[in-house]
DSSP file (Angstrom, degrees, kcal/mol; ACC not computed):
  #  RESIDUE AA STRUCTURE BP1 BP2  ACC     N-H-->O    O-->H-N    N-H-->O    O-->H-N    TCO  KAPPA ALPHA  PHI   PSI    X-CA   Y-CA   Z-CA
    1    1 A M              0   0    0      0, 0.0     2,-0.0     0, 0.0     0, 0.0   0.000 360.0 360.0 360.0 132.8    0.0    0.0    0.0
    2    2 A P        -     0   0    0      0, 0.0     0, 0.0     0, 0.0     0, 0.0  -0.336 360.0-135.3 -68.6 149.4    1.5    3.4   -0.9
    3    3 A Q  S    S+     0   0    0      1,-0.2     0, 0.0     2,-0.0     0, 0.0   0.843  98.8  46.4 -72.5 -33.2    2.4    5.7    1.9
    4    4 A N  S    S-     0   0    0      0, 0.0    -1,-0.2     0, 0.0     6,-0.0  -0.800  82.9-161.4-112.0  88.9    0.8    8.8    0.2
    5    5 A P        -     0   0    0      0, 0.0     5,-0.1     0, 0.0    -2,-0.0  -0.255  29.0 -96.1 -67.6 158.1   -2.6    7.7   -1.0
    6    6 A T     >  -     0   0    0      1,-0.1     4,-1.8     3,-0.0     3,-0.3  -0.273  38.5-104.2 -65.9 160.0   -4.3    9.8   -3.7
    7    7 A P  T  4>S+     0   0    0      0, 0.0     5,-4.0     0, 0.0     6,-0.4   0.868 123.0  53.9 -55.7 -36.9   -6.9   12.4   -2.5
    8    8 A A  T >45S+     0   0    0      1,-0.2     3,-1.1     3,-0.2    -2,-0.0   0.909 110.2  46.1 -65.0 -40.0   -9.7   10.2   -3.6
    9    9 A A  T 345S+     0   0    0     -3,-0.3    -1,-0.2     1,-0.2    -3,-0.0   0.770 109.8  55.8 -72.5 -24.5   -8.3    7.3   -1.5
   10   10 A A  T 3<5S-     0   0    0     -4,-1.8    -1,-0.2    -5,-0.1    -2,-0.2   0.275 131.4 -88.8 -91.1  11.8   -7.8    9.5    1.5
   11   11 A G  T < 5 -     0   0    0     -3,-1.1    -3,-0.2     1,-0.2    -2,-0.1   0.572  59.7 -89.8  92.7   9.8  -11.4   10.7    1.6
   12   12 A D  S   <S+     0   0    0     -5,-4.0    -4,-0.2    -6,-0.2    -1,-0.2   0.894  81.6 141.5  54.6  47.2  -10.9   13.6   -0.8
   13   13 A T        +     0   0    0     -6,-0.4    -1,-0.1    -3,-0.2    -5,-0.1   0.415  28.1 117.6 -96.4   0.9  -10.1   16.1    1.9
   14   14 A N    >   -     0   0    0      1,-0.2     3,-1.6    -7,-0.1    -3,-0.0  -0.559  58.9-149.3 -70.3 121.0   -7.4   17.8   -0.1
   15   15 A P  T 3  S+     0   0    0      0, 0.0    -1,-0.2     0, 0.0    -2,-0.0   0.679  95.0  57.5 -68.0 -14.6   -8.6   21.5   -0.6
   16   16 A T  T 3  S+     0   0    0      2,-0.1     3,-0.1     3,-0.0    -2,-0.1   0.434  75.5 119.0 -94.5   1.7   -6.8   21.6   -3.9
   17   17 A T  S <  S-     0   0    0     -3,-1.6     3,-0.0     1,-0.1     0, 0.0  -0.485  76.8-104.3 -65.4 131.4   -8.7   18.7   -5.4
   18   18 A P        -     0   0    0      0, 0.0     2,-0.9     0, 0.0    -1,-0.1  -0.257  31.0-115.3 -58.7 142.9  -10.6   19.9   -8.5
   19   19 A L        -     0   0    0     -3,-0.1    -3,-0.0     4,-0.1    -2,-0.0  -0.709  32.7-150.1 -81.7 108.8  -14.3   20.4   -7.9
   20   20 A T     >  -     0   0    0     -2,-0.9     4,-2.6     1,-0.1     5,-0.2  -0.417  22.8-114.3 -76.7 156.4  -16.0   17.8  -10.2
   21   21 A P  H  > S+     0   0    0      0, 0.0     4,-2.2     0, 0.0     5,-0.1   0.874 117.3  51.3 -58.1 -37.3  -19.5   18.6  -11.6
   22   22 A E  H  > S+     0   0    0      2,-0.2     4,-2.1     1,-0.2     5,-0.1   0.922 111.1  46.8 -66.5 -43.7  -21.0   15.8   -9.6
   23   23 A R  H  > S+     0   0    0      1,-0.2     4,-2.3     2,-0.2    -1,-0.2   0.901 112.3  50.4 -65.6 -40.1  -19.4   17.0   -6.3
   24   24 A E  H  X S+     0   0    0     -4,-2.6     4,-2.4     2,-0.2    -1,-0.2   0.900 108.3  53.1 -63.9 -39.7  -20.5   20.5   -7.0
   25   25 A R  H  X S+     0   0    0     -4,-2.2     4,-1.9    -5,-0.2    -1,-0.2   0.915 109.8  48.2 -61.7 -42.3  -24.1   19.3   -7.7
   26   26 A M  H  X S+     0   0    0     -4,-2.1     4,-2.5     2,-0.2    -2,-0.2   0.902 110.4  51.4 -65.4 -40.4  -24.1   17.5   -4.3
   27   27 A I  H  X S+     0   0    0     -4,-2.3     4,-2.2     1,-0.2    -2,-0.2   0.909 109.9  49.6 -62.9 -41.4  -22.8   20.6   -2.5
   28   28 A R  H  X S+     0   0    0     -4,-2.4     4,-1.9     2,-0.2    -1,-0.2   0.861 109.6  51.7 -67.3 -34.2  -25.5   22.7   -4.1
   29   29 A I  H  X S+     0   0    0     -4,-1.9     4,-2.2     2,-0.2    -2,-0.2   0.922 109.6  49.6 -65.7 -43.6  -28.1   20.2   -3.0
   30   30 A W  H  X S+     0   0    0     -4,-2.5     4,-1.9     1,-0.2    -2,-0.2   0.890 108.1  54.5 -61.6 -38.1  -26.8   20.3    0.6
   31   31 A H  H  X S+     0   0    0     -4,-2.2     4,-0.7     1,-0.2    -1,-0.2   0.916 108.9  47.4 -61.6 -43.1  -27.0   24.1    0.4
   32   32 A E  H >< S+     0   0    0     -4,-1.9     3,-0.8     1,-0.2     4,-0.4   0.878 109.1  54.6 -65.4 -37.4  -30.6   23.9   -0.6
   33   33 A E  H >X S+     0   0    0     -4,-2.2     3,-1.4     1,-0.2     4,-0.6   0.844  98.7  62.7 -65.4 -32.9  -31.3   21.4    2.2
   34   34 A L  H >< S+     0   0    0     -4,-1.9     3,-0.7     1,-0.3    -1,-0.2   0.767  90.9  67.3 -64.1 -24.1  -29.8   23.8    4.8
   35   35 A F  T << S+     0   0    0     -3,-0.8    -1,-0.3    -4,-0.7    -2,-0.2   0.754  94.9  57.7 -67.2 -22.3  -32.6   26.3    3.9
   36   36 A R  T <4 S+     0   0    0     -3,-1.4     2,-0.3    -4,-0.4    -1,-0.2   0.730  94.7  77.7 -79.1 -22.0  -35.1   23.8    5.5
   37   37 A L    <<  -     0   0    0     -3,-0.7     0, 0.0    -4,-0.6     0, 0.0  -0.661  57.2-173.0 -90.0 145.1  -33.3   23.9    8.8
   38   38 A Q        +     0   0    0     -2,-0.3    -1,-0.1     4,-0.1    -3,-0.0   0.435  43.1 112.4-119.5  -1.2  -33.7   26.8   11.2
   39   39 A D  S  > S-     0   0    0      1,-0.1     4,-2.2     4,-0.0     5,-0.2  -0.275  78.7-106.6 -73.0 166.0  -31.3   26.4   14.0
   40   40 A R  H  > S+     0   0    0      1,-0.2     4,-2.6     2,-0.2     5,-0.2   0.867 117.6  52.9 -61.9 -39.4  -28.3   28.7   14.4
   41   41 A T  H  > S+     0   0    0      1,-0.2     4,-2.6     2,-0.2    -1,-0.2   0.926 110.1  47.7 -63.2 -44.3  -25.7   26.3   13.2
   42   42 A A  H  > S+     0   0    0      2,-0.2     4,-2.6     1,-0.2    -1,-0.2   0.898 111.8  50.4 -64.2 -39.9  -27.6   25.6   10.0
   43   43 A V  H  X S+     0   0    0     -4,-2.2     4,-2.3     2,-0.2    -2,-0.2   0.927 112.0  47.2 -64.0 -44.5  -28.1   29.3    9.4
   44   44 A A  H  X S+     0   0    0     -4,-2.6     4,-2.4     1,-0.2    -2,-0.2   0.917 114.6  46.3 -63.7 -43.2  -24.4   30.0    9.9
   45   45 A R  H  X S+     0   0    0     -4,-2.6     4,-2.9     2,-0.2     5,-0.2   0.888 110.6  53.5 -66.7 -38.3  -23.4   27.1    7.6
   46   46 A R  H  X S+     0   0    0     -4,-2.6     4,-2.4    -5,-0.2    -2,-0.2   0.927 111.3  45.6 -61.7 -44.8  -25.9   28.1    5.0
   47   47 A E  H  X S+     0   0    0     -4,-2.3     4,-2.2     2,-0.2    -2,-0.2   0.920 114.8  47.2 -65.6 -43.4  -24.5   31.6    4.9
   48   48 A A  H  X S+     0   0    0     -4,-2.4     4,-2.2     1,-0.2    -2,-0.2   0.917 113.9  47.3 -64.6 -42.9  -20.9   30.4    4.8
   49   49 A L  H  X S+     0   0    0     -4,-2.9     4,-2.6     1,-0.2    -1,-0.2   0.882 109.8  53.5 -67.3 -37.4  -21.7   27.8    2.1
   50   50 A G  H  X S+     0   0    0     -4,-2.4     4,-2.1    -5,-0.2    -1,-0.2   0.905 109.3  49.0 -61.7 -41.2  -23.6   30.5    0.1
   51   51 A D  H  X S+     0   0    0     -4,-2.2     4,-2.1     2,-0.2    -2,-0.2   0.908 111.7  49.2 -63.7 -42.0  -20.5   32.7    0.2
   52   52 A L  H  X S+     0   0    0     -4,-2.2     4,-2.3     2,-0.2    -2,-0.2   0.907 110.6  49.5 -65.2 -41.5  -18.2   29.9   -0.9
   53   53 A L  H  X S+     0   0    0     -4,-2.6     4,-2.2     2,-0.2    -1,-0.2   0.879 109.9  51.7 -66.2 -36.4  -20.5   29.0   -3.8
   54   54 A A  H  X S+     0   0    0     -4,-2.1     4,-2.3     2,-0.2    -1,-0.2   0.895 109.8  49.9 -64.4 -39.1  -20.6   32.6   -4.9
   55   55 A E  H  X S+     0   0    0     -4,-2.1     4,-2.7     2,-0.2    -2,-0.2   0.887 108.1  53.2 -66.7 -38.4  -16.8   32.7   -4.8
   56   56 A V  H  X S+     0   0    0     -4,-2.3     4,-2.2     2,-0.2    -2,-0.2   0.928 110.4  47.7 -60.2 -44.9  -16.7   29.5   -6.9
   57   57 A D  H  X S+     0   0    0     -4,-2.2     4,-1.9     2,-0.2    -2,-0.2   0.899 112.1  49.6 -63.6 -40.5  -18.9   31.2   -9.5
   58   58 A R  H  X S+     0   0    0     -4,-2.3     4,-2.0     1,-0.2    -2,-0.2   0.921 111.7  48.1 -64.8 -43.3  -16.8   34.3   -9.4
   59   59 A L  H  X S+     0   0    0     -4,-2.7     4,-2.6     1,-0.2    -1,-0.2   0.857 108.4  54.7 -67.0 -34.3  -13.6   32.4   -9.9
   60   60 A R  H  X S+     0   0    0     -4,-2.2     4,-2.4     2,-0.2    -1,-0.2   0.904 107.1  50.8 -63.9 -39.7  -15.1   30.4  -12.7
   61   61 A A  H  X S+     0   0    0     -4,-1.9     4,-1.9     2,-0.2    -2,-0.2   0.907 111.5  47.8 -63.5 -41.2  -15.9   33.6  -14.5
   62   62 A E  H  X S+     0   0    0     -4,-2.0     4,-2.4     1,-0.2    -2,-0.2   0.898 110.5  52.3 -65.0 -39.9  -12.3   34.8  -14.1
   63   63 A L  H  X S+     0   0    0     -4,-2.6     4,-2.7     1,-0.2    -2,-0.2   0.891 106.8  52.9 -63.1 -39.4  -11.1   31.4  -15.3
   64   64 A D  H  X S+     0   0    0     -4,-2.4     4,-2.3     2,-0.2    -1,-0.2   0.900 109.1  49.6 -62.5 -40.4  -13.3   31.8  -18.4
   65   65 A K  H  X S+     0   0    0     -4,-1.9     4,-2.2     2,-0.2    -2,-0.2   0.932 113.0  46.4 -62.5 -45.2  -11.7   35.2  -19.1
   66   66 A A  H  X S+     0   0    0     -4,-2.4     4,-2.6     2,-0.2    -2,-0.2   0.892 111.8  51.0 -66.1 -39.1   -8.2   33.8  -18.7
   67   67 A A  H  X S+     0   0    0     -4,-2.7     4,-2.3     2,-0.2    -1,-0.2   0.904 110.5  48.9 -65.2 -41.0   -9.0   30.8  -20.9
   68   68 A A  H  X S+     0   0    0     -4,-2.3     4,-1.6     2,-0.2    -2,-0.2   0.905 111.2  50.7 -63.9 -40.5  -10.4   33.0  -23.7
   69   69 A F  H  X S+     0   0    0     -4,-2.2     4,-1.4     1,-0.2    -2,-0.2   0.936 111.0  48.3 -60.2 -47.4   -7.3   35.2  -23.4
   70   70 A C  H  < S+     0   0    0     -4,-2.6     7,-0.2     1,-0.2     3,-0.2   0.884 109.0  53.2 -62.7 -39.5   -5.0   32.1  -23.7
   71   71 A A  H  < S+     0   0    0     -4,-2.3     3,-0.4     1,-0.2    -1,-0.2   0.845 112.2  45.2 -65.6 -33.0   -6.9   30.8  -26.7
   72   72 A Q  H  < S+     0   0    0     -4,-1.6    -1,-0.2     1,-0.2     2,-0.2   0.720 117.1  43.2 -82.5 -21.4   -6.5   34.1  -28.5
   73   73 A R     X  +     0   0    0     -4,-1.4     4,-2.1    -3,-0.2     3,-0.5  -0.495  58.4 153.7-128.0  62.2   -2.8   34.7  -27.8
   74   74 A A  H  > S+     0   0    0     -3,-0.4     4,-2.3     1,-0.2     5,-0.2   0.861  75.9  56.3 -60.5 -35.9   -1.0   31.4  -28.3
   75   75 A E  H  > S+     0   0    0      1,-0.2     4,-1.7     2,-0.2    -1,-0.2   0.856 107.5  48.5 -67.7 -32.9    2.3   33.1  -29.0
   76   76 A Y  H  > S+     0   0    0     -3,-0.5     4,-2.5     2,-0.2    -1,-0.2   0.896 109.8  51.5 -71.4 -39.3    2.1   35.0  -25.7
   77   77 A I  H  X S+     0   0    0     -4,-2.1     4,-2.6     1,-0.2    -2,-0.2   0.906 108.5  51.7 -63.9 -39.8    1.4   31.8  -23.8
   78   78 A T  H  X S+     0   0    0     -4,-2.3     4,-2.0     1,-0.2    -1,-0.2   0.905 109.3  51.2 -60.5 -40.4    4.4   30.2  -25.5
   79   79 A S  H  X S+     0   0    0     -4,-1.7     4,-0.9     2,-0.2    -2,-0.2   0.908 109.4  49.7 -63.1 -41.9    6.5   33.2  -24.4
   80   80 A I  H >< S+     0   0    0     -4,-2.5     3,-0.7     1,-0.2    -2,-0.2   0.931 112.0  47.8 -62.6 -44.4    5.2   32.8  -20.8
   81   81 A L  H 3< S+     0   0    0     -4,-2.6    -1,-0.2     1,-0.2    -2,-0.2   0.845 117.2  42.4 -66.0 -32.8    6.0   29.1  -20.8
   82   82 A N  H 3< S+     0   0    0     -4,-2.0    -1,-0.2    -5,-0.2    -2,-0.2   0.485  90.4 109.9 -92.7  -3.2    9.5   29.7  -22.2
   83   83 A C    <<  -     0   0    0     -4,-0.9     4,-0.1    -3,-0.7    11,-0.0  -0.474  52.5-155.8 -77.5 143.3   10.4   32.7  -20.1
   84   84 A H        -     0   0    0      2,-0.4     5,-0.1    -2,-0.2    -2,-0.1  -0.802  28.5-110.1-115.0 158.9   13.0   32.4  -17.5
   85   85 A P  S    S+     0   0    0      0, 0.0     2,-0.2     0, 0.0    -2,-0.0   0.665  98.3  62.6 -67.1 -15.1   13.5   34.5  -14.3
   86   86 A N  S    S-     0   0    0      1,-0.0     3,-0.5     0, 0.0    -2,-0.4  -0.642  84.1-123.3-106.6 169.6   16.6   36.2  -15.6
   87   87 A N  S    S+     0   0    0     -2,-0.2     7,-0.1     1,-0.2    -1,-0.0   0.150  82.2 103.5 -95.9  19.0   17.1   38.4  -18.7
   88   88 A D        +     0   0    0      2,-0.1    -1,-0.2     3,-0.0     3,-0.1   0.575  69.4  76.4 -77.6  -7.6   19.8   36.3  -20.2
   89   89 A H  S    S-     0   0    0     -3,-0.5     5,-0.1     1,-0.2    -6,-0.0  -0.300 102.0 -41.9 -99.1-176.9   17.4   34.8  -22.8
   90   90 A D     >  -     0   0    0      1,-0.1     4,-2.0    -2,-0.1    -1,-0.2  -0.139  46.5-144.2 -50.7 125.5   15.9   36.2  -25.9
   91   91 A Y  H  > S+     0   0    0      1,-0.2     4,-2.6     2,-0.2     5,-0.2   0.895  99.2  50.9 -59.8 -43.3   14.8   39.8  -25.6
   92   92 A Y  H  > S+     0   0    0      1,-0.2     4,-2.2     2,-0.2    -1,-0.2   0.856 107.8  52.4 -68.9 -33.6   11.7   39.4  -27.8
   93   93 A R  H  > S+     0   0    0      2,-0.2     4,-1.8     1,-0.2    -1,-0.2   0.914 111.1  47.9 -65.2 -41.4   10.6   36.3  -25.8
   94   94 A W  H  X S+     0   0    0     -4,-2.0     4,-2.4     1,-0.2    -2,-0.2   0.910 110.1  52.0 -64.8 -41.9   10.9   38.3  -22.6
   95   95 A Q  H  X S+     0   0    0     -4,-2.6     4,-2.8     1,-0.2     5,-0.2   0.893 107.7  52.4 -62.0 -39.5    8.9   41.2  -24.2
   96   96 A G  H  X S+     0   0    0     -4,-2.2     4,-2.4     2,-0.2    -1,-0.2   0.888 109.1  50.3 -62.5 -38.6    6.2   38.8  -25.2
   97   97 A H  H  X S+     0   0    0     -4,-1.8     4,-2.2   -18,-0.2    -2,-0.2   0.935 112.7  45.7 -64.0 -46.6    6.0   37.6  -21.6
   98   98 A A  H  X S+     0   0    0     -4,-2.4     4,-2.3     1,-0.2    -2,-0.2   0.916 114.4  48.0 -64.8 -43.0    5.7   41.1  -20.3
   99   99 A E  H  X S+     0   0    0     -4,-2.8     4,-2.6     1,-0.2    -1,-0.2   0.909 111.6  49.4 -66.1 -41.3    3.1   42.2  -22.9
  100  100 A S  H  X S+     0   0    0     -4,-2.4     4,-2.6    -5,-0.2     5,-0.2   0.897 111.0  50.2 -65.6 -37.9    1.0   39.1  -22.3
  101  101 A R  H  X S+     0   0    0     -4,-2.2     4,-2.4     2,-0.2    -2,-0.2   0.910 111.2  49.1 -65.1 -41.3    1.1   39.7  -18.5
  102  102 A R  H  X S+     0   0    0     -4,-2.3     4,-2.3     2,-0.2    -2,-0.2   0.933 113.5  46.0 -62.0 -46.4    0.1   43.3  -19.0
  103  103 A Q  H  X S+     0   0    0     -4,-2.6     4,-2.3     2,-0.2    -2,-0.2   0.925 114.5  46.2 -65.4 -44.7   -2.8   42.4  -21.3
  104  104 A L  H  X S+     0   0    0     -4,-2.6     4,-2.1     2,-0.2     6,-0.2   0.908 112.4  51.0 -66.2 -41.0   -4.1   39.6  -19.1
  105  105 A S  H  X>S+     0   0    0     -4,-2.4     5,-2.9    -5,-0.2     4,-0.6   0.917 111.5  48.4 -61.3 -42.6   -3.9   41.7  -16.0
  106  106 A G  H ><5S+     0   0    0     -4,-2.3     3,-0.7     1,-0.2    -2,-0.2   0.904 110.9  50.1 -64.0 -41.1   -5.8   44.5  -17.7
  107  107 A Q  H 3<5S+     0   0    0     -4,-2.3    -1,-0.2     1,-0.2    -2,-0.2   0.854 113.4  45.6 -67.0 -34.4   -8.5   42.1  -18.9
  108  108 A L  H 3<5S-     0   0    0     -4,-2.1    -1,-0.2    -5,-0.2    -2,-0.2   0.489 114.0-116.7 -86.8  -2.8   -8.9   40.7  -15.4
  109  109 A G  T <<5 +     0   0    0     -3,-0.7    -3,-0.2    -4,-0.6    -4,-0.1   0.794  69.2 137.0  74.4  27.8   -9.0   44.1  -13.8
  110  110 A L      < -     0   0    0     -5,-2.9    -1,-0.2    -6,-0.2    -2,-0.1  -0.674  64.2 -89.1-103.4 159.2   -5.8   43.4  -11.8
  111  111 A P        -     0   0    0      0, 0.0    -1,-0.1     0, 0.0     5,-0.1  -0.410  30.7-137.5 -64.5 145.0   -2.8   45.7  -11.2
  112  112 A V  S    S+     0   0    0     -2,-0.1    -7,-0.1    -7,-0.1    -6,-0.1   0.830  77.9  90.4 -75.5 -32.1   -0.2   45.3  -14.0
  113  113 A A  S    S-     0   0    0      4,-0.1     5,-0.0    -8,-0.0     4,-0.0  -0.339  80.1-119.1 -65.0 144.7    2.8   45.4  -11.6
  114  114 A W  S    S+     0   0    0      1,-0.2     2,-0.2     2,-0.1    -2,-0.0  -0.981 101.1  29.5-134.5 123.9    3.9   42.1  -10.2
  115  115 A P  S    S-     0   0    0      0, 0.0    -1,-0.2     0, 0.0     2,-0.2   0.584 112.2-110.8 -70.3 157.5    3.8   41.5   -7.4
  116  116 A A        -     0   0    0     -2,-0.2     2,-0.6    -5,-0.1    -2,-0.1  -0.369  33.8-171.1 -63.9 124.7    0.9   43.9   -7.0
  117  117 A E        +     0   0    0     -2,-0.2    -4,-0.1     1,-0.1    -1,-0.1  -0.908  12.6 169.0-118.7 101.4    1.9   47.0   -5.1
  118  118 A M        +     0   0    0     -2,-0.6    -1,-0.1     1,-0.1    -2,-0.0   0.789  66.4  27.6 -84.4 -29.0   -1.2   49.0   -4.3
  119  119 A E  S    S-     0   0    0      2,-0.0    -1,-0.1     0, 0.0     2,-0.0  -0.933  91.1 -95.2-132.3 153.1    0.4   51.5   -1.9
  120  120 A P        -     0   0    0      0, 0.0     3,-0.1     0, 0.0    -2,-0.1  -0.377  32.2-128.9 -64.0 149.4    3.9   52.9   -1.4
  121  121 A R  S    S+     0   0    0      1,-0.1     2,-0.4    -4,-0.0    -2,-0.0   0.852  89.4  25.4 -71.3 -34.4    5.9   51.1    1.2
  122  122 A T  S    S-     0   0    0      3,-0.0    -1,-0.1     0, 0.0     3,-0.1  -0.957  83.1-116.0-130.4 149.8    6.9   54.2    3.1
  123  123 A A        -     0   0    0     -2,-0.4    -2,-0.0     1,-0.1     2,-0.0  -0.533  42.5 -98.8 -78.6 149.4    5.3   57.6    3.5
  124  124 A P        -     0   0    0      0, 0.0    -1,-0.1     0, 0.0     5,-0.0  -0.343  43.5 -99.8 -66.2 150.8    7.2   60.6    2.1
  125  125 A A     >  -     0   0    0      1,-0.1     4,-2.2    -3,-0.1     3,-0.4  -0.372  34.2-111.3 -66.2 150.6    9.1   62.6    4.6
  126  126 A P  H  > S+     0   0    0      0, 0.0     4,-1.4     0, 0.0     5,-0.2   0.855 118.2  51.4 -54.9 -38.3    7.3   65.8    5.8
  127  127 A A  H  > S+     0   0    0      1,-0.2     4,-1.6     2,-0.2     3,-0.0   0.887 111.4  48.0 -66.9 -37.5    9.8   68.1    4.0
  128  128 A E  H  4 S+     0   0    0     -3,-0.4    -1,-0.2     1,-0.2    -3,-0.0   0.861 107.6  55.8 -69.7 -35.2    9.4   66.1    0.7
  129  129 A A  H  < S+     0   0    0     -4,-2.2    -1,-0.2     1,-0.2    -2,-0.2   0.850 114.3  37.5 -68.8 -33.6    5.6   66.2    0.9
  130  130 A S  H  < S+     0   0    0     -4,-1.4    -1,-0.2    -5,-0.2    -2,-0.2   0.742  99.2  86.6 -91.9 -23.2    5.4   70.0    1.1
  131  131 A A  S  < S-     0   0    0     -4,-1.6     2,-0.1    -5,-0.2    -4,-0.0  -0.537  83.3-114.4 -79.1 141.5    8.3   70.9   -1.3
  132  132 A P        -     0   0    0      0, 0.0    -1,-0.1     0, 0.0    -2,-0.1  -0.425  33.3-111.2 -71.1 150.0    7.5   71.2   -5.0
  133  133 A S     >  -     0   0    0      1,-0.1     4,-2.2    -2,-0.1     6,-0.2  -0.258  29.1-104.9 -72.5 167.8    9.1   68.7   -7.2
  134  134 A Q  H  >>S+     0   0    0      1,-0.2     5,-2.2     2,-0.2     6,-0.9   0.880 123.2  52.1 -62.1 -37.3   11.8   69.7   -9.7
  135  135 A R  H >45S+     0   0    0      1,-0.2     3,-0.9     4,-0.2    -1,-0.2   0.921 111.0  46.4 -65.3 -43.4    9.3   69.4  -12.5
  136  136 A E  H 345S+     0   0    0      1,-0.2    -2,-0.2     2,-0.1    -1,-0.2   0.848 109.6  54.9 -67.1 -33.3    6.8   71.6  -10.7
  137  137 A A  H 3<5S-     0   0    0     -4,-2.2    -1,-0.2     1,-0.1    -2,-0.2   0.548 117.7-112.3 -78.5  -6.5    9.5   74.2   -9.9
  138  138 A G  T <<5S+     0   0    0     -3,-0.9    -3,-0.2    -4,-0.5    -2,-0.1   0.561  82.9 123.1  89.5   9.0   10.4   74.5  -13.6
  139  139 A A      <       0   0    0     -5,-2.2    -4,-0.2     1,-0.2    -5,-0.1   0.784 360.0 360.0 -73.1 -25.9   13.8   72.9  -13.3
  140  140 A L              0   0    0     -6,-0.9    -1,-0.2    -5,-0.1    -5,-0.1   0.419 360.0 360.0-109.1 360.0   13.0   70.2  -15.8
């Protein structure tokens, strides 16, 4: 007997196991059954499960966008697969990787920078915040 059984043999408790259509159908049936129960535990579970199912639907919509993007831009996907973390490889292949990442991020409504940096890491010093920049002062 293998030491590391497959998720199915282990009771399918692995959170990364793909959600099969049959399993999703059963989860949605359980969600409907929870509406018949009125105790606090059932209400809490119903709300949590409803939130999870909504998140599954949202992620599926995002997956559909990404799949459509991949189908339209096979050359960019090839660039992504062939891209290496350093710049020692073909410049045009790297440019294809960067362009495909920009386009996909824009289509999914995500920030283009990777990793996403939504806010500056440090606040500007008080003297810097009040002083005009060189461009504003006419130096540039």
